[in-house]
C-alpha positions as CSV (number, residue, x, y, z in Angstrom):
1,M,103.8,79.7,142.3
2,E,106.9,80.1,140.9
3,K,105.5,81.6,138.1
4,R,103.5,84.1,139.8
5,Q,106.9,85.0,142.5
6,F,108.9,85.6,138.9
7,C,105.8,88.0,137.9
8,S,105.6,89.4,141.5
9,S,109.4,90.0,141.1
10,S,109.3,91.3,136.8
11,A,106.3,94.2,137.7
12,L,109.0,95.2,141.2
13,D,111.4,95.9,138.9
14,E,109.4,98.0,136.6
15,T,107.4,99.8,139.6
16,A,112.2,100.7,140.4
17,R,112.6,101.7,136.8
18,I,109.8,103.9,136.3
19,Q,110.3,105.2,139.4
20,R,113.5,106.3,138.9
21,L,113.0,107.9,135.7
22,L,110.8,110.2,137.2
23,D,113.4,110.8,139.6
24,V,115.2,112.0,137.1
25,S,113.8,113.9,135.2
26,S,112.8,115.1,138.2
27,A,116.3,115.9,138.2
28,L,117.1,116.8,135.2
29,D,114.9,120.1,135.6
30,Q,117.1,121.1,138.7
31,V,120.0,121.5,136.7
32,T,120.8,125.3,135.5
33,D,124.3,125.0,133.2
34,L,123.8,123.8,130.0
35,D,127.0,120.8,129.7
36,S,126.3,119.3,133.5
37,L,123.2,118.7,132.5
38,L,124.3,117.1,128.6
39,D,126.5,114.9,131.2
40,R,124.3,114.1,133.6
41,I,121.5,113.4,130.3
42,L,124.8,110.5,129.2
43,T,125.1,109.3,132.6
44,E,121.7,108.7,133.3
45,A,120.4,107.6,129.8
46,R,123.6,104.8,130.3
47,S,122.5,103.3,133.3
48,F,119.1,102.8,131.4
49,T,120.1,101.4,128.5
50,H,123.5,100.1,130.6
51,A,125.5,100.9,127.1
52,D,129.5,101.7,126.6
53,S,129.0,105.2,125.7
54,G,126.9,107.9,123.9
55,T,126.6,111.4,122.2
56,I,124.4,114.3,122.7
57,Y,124.2,117.1,119.1
58,L,122.5,119.8,120.1
59,R,120.6,121.6,116.9
60,D,121.7,124.7,115.5
61,G,119.7,125.8,112.4
62,E,119.5,123.3,109.5
63,K,122.7,121.3,111.6
64,L,123.9,119.5,113.8
65,R,126.5,120.0,116.9
66,F,128.4,117.5,119.0
67,A,128.1,118.8,121.6
68,Y,128.3,115.6,124.6
69,N,130.2,112.7,124.9
70,A,130.3,110.3,127.8
71,A,132.4,107.2,127.0
72,S,133.5,104.1,129.5
73,A,137.1,103.4,130.4
74,S,137.0,100.4,127.1
75,L,136.0,103.1,124.7
76,I,138.5,105.7,125.6
77,S,140.7,105.0,128.8
78,D,142.7,107.9,129.0
79,D,140.6,110.4,131.8
80,S,142.6,113.8,129.6
81,E,142.1,112.0,126.2
82,R,138.2,111.8,127.4
83,K,137.8,114.8,128.8
84,R,139.7,116.3,125.0
85,F,137.1,114.7,123.3
86,N,134.7,117.0,124.8
87,Y,135.7,119.7,122.8
88,L,135.9,118.8,119.2
89,N,134.7,121.0,117.0
90,H,132.1,118.4,114.6
91,I,129.1,119.1,113.0
92,I,126.6,116.6,111.3
93,P,124.6,117.9,108.1
94,I,120.5,117.2,109.0
95,D,120.0,115.2,106.0
96,E,119.7,111.0,106.0
97,H,123.0,110.7,104.9
98,S,124.1,110.1,108.6
99,I,122.2,108.4,111.1
100,A,122.0,111.3,113.7
101,G,121.0,113.2,110.7
102,Y,118.2,111.2,109.8
103,V,116.9,111.0,113.8
104,A,117.4,115.0,113.6
105,Q,115.7,115.2,109.6
106,T,112.6,112.5,111.0
107,G,112.0,113.1,114.3
108,K,111.9,109.4,114.3
109,P,113.8,107.2,116.6
110,L,116.2,105.0,115.5
111,I,117.2,101.6,116.6
112,I,120.4,99.6,114.6
113,D,121.3,96.3,115.9
114,D,125.0,96.4,113.9
115,A,126.4,98.8,112.8
116,Y,128.2,97.5,110.2
117,E,125.7,95.4,108.3
118,I,123.2,98.0,108.0
119,G,121.5,97.7,104.6
120,E,121.4,99.1,101.4
121,N,118.0,99.5,101.2
122,V,118.1,102.7,103.5
123,P,119.8,106.1,102.8
124,Y,122.5,106.5,105.8
125,S,125.4,104.6,106.8
126,F,127.5,104.3,109.4
127,N,130.7,106.1,109.5
128,P,133.5,104.1,111.5
129,R,136.5,107.1,111.5
130,F,136.1,106.7,115.5
131,D,136.2,102.9,115.3
132,Q,139.2,103.1,113.3
133,E,140.7,106.3,115.2
134,A,139.3,104.6,118.7
135,N,140.7,100.8,118.0
136,Y,136.8,100.0,118.7
137,R,134.5,98.0,117.4
138,T,130.1,99.7,117.0
139,V,127.6,97.1,116.8
140,S,124.5,98.8,118.7
141,M,123.1,101.6,118.1
142,L,120.5,103.4,119.6
143,T,119.1,107.6,118.7
144,I,116.8,109.5,119.4
145,P,115.2,113.2,118.7
146,L,115.3,114.4,121.6
147,K,112.0,117.2,121.4
148,S,110.6,119.6,123.4
149,A,106.6,119.2,125.0
150,Q,106.2,121.9,121.8
151,G,107.5,119.5,118.9
152,K,111.0,121.4,118.7
153,N,113.5,119.0,117.8
154,V,116.7,120.8,120.5
155,G,119.1,117.7,119.4
156,V,119.8,113.8,118.8
157,L,121.1,111.0,121.5
158,Q,122.0,108.3,120.5
159,L,123.2,105.7,122.8
160,V,126.5,102.6,121.8
161,N,126.7,98.5,122.2
162,A,124.1,98.3,124.7
163,L,126.0,95.8,127.1
164,D,125.2,92.0,128.4
165,R,124.8,92.6,132.3
166,E,126.5,89.0,132.5
167,S,129.0,88.7,130.2
168,A,130.0,92.7,129.1
169,E,129.5,91.7,125.7
170,P,127.1,93.9,123.5
171,I,124.1,93.2,122.1
172,R,120.4,94.8,120.6
173,F,119.0,97.4,122.5
174,T,115.5,96.6,123.5
175,E,111.9,97.5,122.8
176,D,111.9,98.1,126.8
177,D,115.3,100.3,126.0
178,I,113.7,102.4,123.0
179,L,110.5,103.2,125.3
180,Y,112.3,104.2,128.8
181,V,114.2,106.7,126.6
182,L,112.4,108.4,124.2
183,L,109.8,109.0,128.0
184,F,113.4,109.9,129.5
185,G,114.2,112.6,126.2
186,K,111.2,114.2,126.2
187,D,112.2,115.7,129.8
188,A,115.6,115.9,128.8
189,A,114.9,117.7,125.9
190,A,112.6,120.2,128.1
191,A,115.8,120.5,130.5
192,V,118.5,121.2,127.3
193,E,115.5,124.1,126.2
194,K,114.8,125.5,129.8
195,A,119.6,125.7,130.0
196,S,120.3,126.8,126.8
197,L,117.8,130.1,127.8
198,T,119.4,130.8,130.3
199,R,123.1,130.8,129.4
200,R,121.7,133.1,125.9
201,I,120.4,135.5,128.6
202,I,123.9,135.3,130.8
203,L,125.6,135.7,127.2
204,R,123.2,138.3,126.0
205,M,124.5,140.2,129.7
206,I,128.3,139.6,129.4
207,S,127.8,141.6,125.4
208,M,127.0,144.9,126.9
209,S,130.5,143.7,128.3
210,E,132.4,143.6,125.3
211,L,130.6,145.8,123.2
212,R,132.6,148.2,125.7
213,D,135.8,145.7,127.0
214,P,137.8,144.4,123.5
215,K,139.3,142.3,125.7
216,E,135.5,141.0,127.1
217,T,134.7,138.4,124.0
218,G,132.5,135.6,124.5
219,A,134.4,133.7,123.4
220,H,137.2,134.6,126.5
221,V,134.2,134.4,129.1
222,H,133.8,130.5,127.5
223,R,137.1,129.6,127.9
224,V,137.4,131.3,131.4
225,A,134.0,128.9,132.6
226,A,135.3,126.2,130.2
227,Y,139.0,126.1,132.2
228,S,137.1,126.2,135.4
229,V,135.3,123.7,135.6
230,E,138.4,121.2,135.2
231,I,140.5,122.5,137.4
232,Y,137.9,122.8,140.0
233,Q,136.5,118.9,138.9
234,R,140.4,117.9,139.2
235,W,141.0,119.6,142.8
236,A,137.7,117.5,143.8
237,T,139.0,115.0,142.9
238,L,142.5,114.9,144.3
239,H,140.4,115.8,147.7
240,S,137.2,113.2,147.8
241,V,134.6,115.7,147.3
242,N,131.4,113.3,146.7
243,T,129.3,113.3,143.3
244,D,126.2,115.0,144.7
245,E,128.4,118.0,145.5
246,L,130.6,118.0,142.8
247,R,127.8,117.7,140.5
248,R,126.3,120.7,141.7
249,N,128.9,122.5,142.2
250,C,129.5,122.4,138.7
251,D,126.3,123.3,137.6
252,L,127.0,126.8,139.6
253,L,130.7,127.0,138.4
254,R,130.5,127.6,134.6
255,L,127.7,129.9,134.6
256,A,129.1,132.1,137.6
257,A,132.4,131.5,136.0
258,M,131.1,133.6,133.0
259,M,130.3,136.4,135.1
260,H,133.7,136.7,136.4
261,D,134.3,140.7,134.6
262,V,130.7,141.8,134.3
263,G,131.4,144.5,136.7
264,K,133.1,146.4,133.4
265,I,130.0,148.0,132.1
266,A,130.7,150.0,134.7
267,I,134.1,151.5,133.7
268,P,135.0,154.3,131.0
269,D,135.6,152.8,127.7
270,V,138.3,155.7,127.8
271,I,140.9,153.1,130.0
272,L,138.6,149.5,128.5
273,R,139.8,150.9,125.0
274,K,143.4,152.7,126.3
275,P,146.4,150.3,124.8
276,S,149.0,151.3,126.5
277,P,149.4,150.8,130.1
278,L,147.0,152.7,132.5
279,T,147.9,155.5,134.7
280,K,148.3,154.9,138.9
281,S,144.2,156.3,139.4
282,E,143.4,154.3,135.3
283,R,144.0,151.8,137.6
284,E,142.4,152.4,140.7
285,I,139.2,152.9,138.7
286,M,139.9,149.8,136.8
287,M,140.3,147.6,140.1
288,T,136.4,149.1,141.3
289,H,134.6,146.6,138.3
290,T,135.3,144.3,141.1
291,V,133.0,146.1,143.6
292,V,130.5,146.9,141.2
293,G,130.0,144.2,139.2
294,A,129.4,141.9,143.1
295,R,126.6,144.8,143.7
296,L,124.7,143.0,140.8
297,F,124.1,140.2,143.0
298,R,123.3,142.3,146.4
299,D,120.3,140.1,146.9
300,I,121.1,137.0,147.3
301,D,118.0,134.6,146.0
302,S,119.7,131.4,144.7
303,P,123.3,129.6,145.0
304,L,123.7,131.1,141.4
305,D,123.9,134.4,143.1
306,E,126.1,134.3,146.0
307,L,128.9,132.1,143.6
308,A,129.1,134.8,141.2
309,R,129.4,137.3,144.0
310,Q,132.2,135.5,145.8
311,I,134.2,135.7,142.4
312,V,133.9,138.5,141.3
313,L,134.3,140.9,143.8
314,N,137.4,138.2,144.6
315,H,139.4,136.3,141.0
316,H,141.3,139.7,141.9
317,E,142.8,138.5,145.2
318,R,146.5,136.7,146.1
319,W,147.1,134.1,147.7
320,D,150.1,136.3,149.2
321,G,147.6,138.8,150.4
322,T,148.6,141.9,148.0
323,G,145.0,141.1,145.6
324,Y,142.0,143.7,145.4
325,P,139.7,144.8,146.8
326,G,140.2,142.9,149.7
327,T,138.1,143.6,152.5
328,I,135.2,145.5,152.3
329,G,132.4,146.3,155.3
330,D,130.1,147.0,152.5
331,I,129.8,147.1,148.8
332,D,127.4,149.8,148.6
333,L,129.5,152.5,150.1
334,D,130.9,154.8,147.5
335,P,133.6,155.9,147.3
336,I,135.1,152.4,147.3
337,V,138.1,152.3,149.8
338,M,140.2,149.0,149.1
339,G,141.1,147.0,152.1
340,P,144.0,145.1,153.1
341,G,143.8,142.2,149.8
342,K,142.5,139.5,151.2
343,R,144.7,136.3,152.3
344,G,144.7,131.9,151.4
345,Q,141.8,130.4,152.5
346,E,140.1,134.0,153.4
347,I,140.4,133.8,149.3
348,P,136.7,131.3,148.5
349,L,138.0,128.6,146.7
350,F,136.0,129.3,142.7
351,A,137.1,132.8,143.1
352,R,140.4,131.5,143.7
353,I,140.3,129.2,140.7
354,V,138.4,131.6,138.6
355,G,141.3,133.8,139.3
356,L,144.1,131.1,138.0
357,A,142.0,130.8,134.6
358,D,141.8,134.0,133.6
359,V,145.0,135.1,134.7
360,Y,146.1,131.9,132.0
361,D,143.8,132.6,128.9
362,A,144.6,136.5,129.3
363,L,148.5,135.3,128.8
364,V,147.8,133.1,126.5
365,S,145.5,135.4,124.0
366,R,146.4,138.1,122.1
367,R,144.9,141.8,123.3
368,T,145.2,145.1,121.7
369,Y,148.8,145.4,124.2
370,K,150.0,141.9,123.5
371,E,150.9,139.2,121.0
372,P,150.0,135.7,122.9
373,W,152.8,133.8,124.3
374,K,154.3,131.0,124.1
375,E,152.6,127.9,126.4
376,K,155.8,127.7,128.1
377,T,156.8,130.4,129.0
378,V,153.0,131.3,130.3
379,L,153.4,127.6,132.2
380,E,156.2,128.4,134.0
381,T,155.3,132.2,134.6
382,I,152.4,130.8,136.1
383,E,154.2,127.9,137.8
384,S,156.9,130.6,139.7
385,E,154.3,132.3,141.5
386,S,152.9,129.1,143.1
387,G,152.3,130.5,146.9
388,K,152.0,134.0,145.7
389,Q,149.6,135.5,143.2
390,F,147.7,131.5,143.1
391,D,147.2,128.9,145.7
392,P,149.9,125.6,145.0
393,E,146.6,122.8,145.4
394,V,144.5,124.6,142.7
395,L,148.1,125.2,140.6
396,T,147.8,121.3,140.8
397,A,144.9,120.8,139.4
398,F,145.7,122.7,136.8
399,F,148.9,122.1,135.2
400,D,147.1,117.7,135.9
401,V,144.8,119.0,133.1
402,H,146.3,121.4,131.4
403,P,145.8,119.1,128.3
404,V,142.2,120.0,128.7
405,L,142.5,123.2,129.3
406,L,144.7,123.4,125.5
407,A,141.6,121.1,124.0
408,I,139.1,123.7,125.2
409,K,141.7,126.9,124.2
410,M,141.3,125.8,121.0
411,K,137.4,124.6,120.9
412,Y,136.4,127.9,121.5
413,A,139.1,130.1,119.7
414,E,138.9,133.9,119.1
């Protein structure tokens, strides 16, 4: 009788685990932004296997590019340090010498019980450098290829240190872990392909602006988008935003922020490329890029369209009401007439965040008409605009995550 009860309980656990796998895989398909997706994939994979940490590498030709890491506080205790770690530029050749490279090359999963006890009869080896730097001890590893339904290898998922649920000590990954992660990996790979395509389409649209405006580079939009997400995450933490809302907003914010200056495609080259200060009439024309850009999202049919429209239209508004384009009744009417500037909470939150991120990037970057400012000068200037150009609460979040912003600046250097 006891045995039957045990089997029944085990079967229920198995059914619940399978149902959760199906639910999570379905949820992945709804994630739009690639970085948000990678975070979700690692979070769920670690949860399935009770792994202490994990890394995703994305395939880039014949190499793997470090894309995302999720680590517990036992691995990297400082939250800013964990975030900075995700902006490293780390590349691994796809060959048999590294564990991730071997899995990408062979297309086969690899389970290792102890990273420091790998035999000499295999071509790959474990690199202990990170363990040494972080004072960590990698024991068990589970590494799988991320392969789409068509067999395309889009990257590698690596999980480290399965933990015993009672003692929290590292143990080996089980055969069930491999099975579940492989099933999950197929859906994860499909979602990565989809999110990568969405990002490429947006970057192609932005590249049209880059051809016209030398300031509107791919690196610039990546930086502004990443800055914005980090600032928002900190703001959300300070305001006790729930996890689901935070996750949804980050998913949309990165892509919407990338498109903040898409309206510049309608501005004449002579203004966009002018190396000297603009005249009053030229500034008035330049200011219309906010309205023209918002028109691109007039037929709102998704949350991304709505957020992009808000950001494009409002990211040059100022907290004190002296920004532009101000309150406009109908953005489709020509000629464009600027209205009274929006003030304080009238400006959508995400536009306030992207506006700050955009100004920060402009000040720390080289332009045709100026050299990059020193970081100390930039921070002093931005702080002096609290309550004037910038929302004081958004500024607090900005300064809290400034160390992470420096890592972003290095990752997406011109």
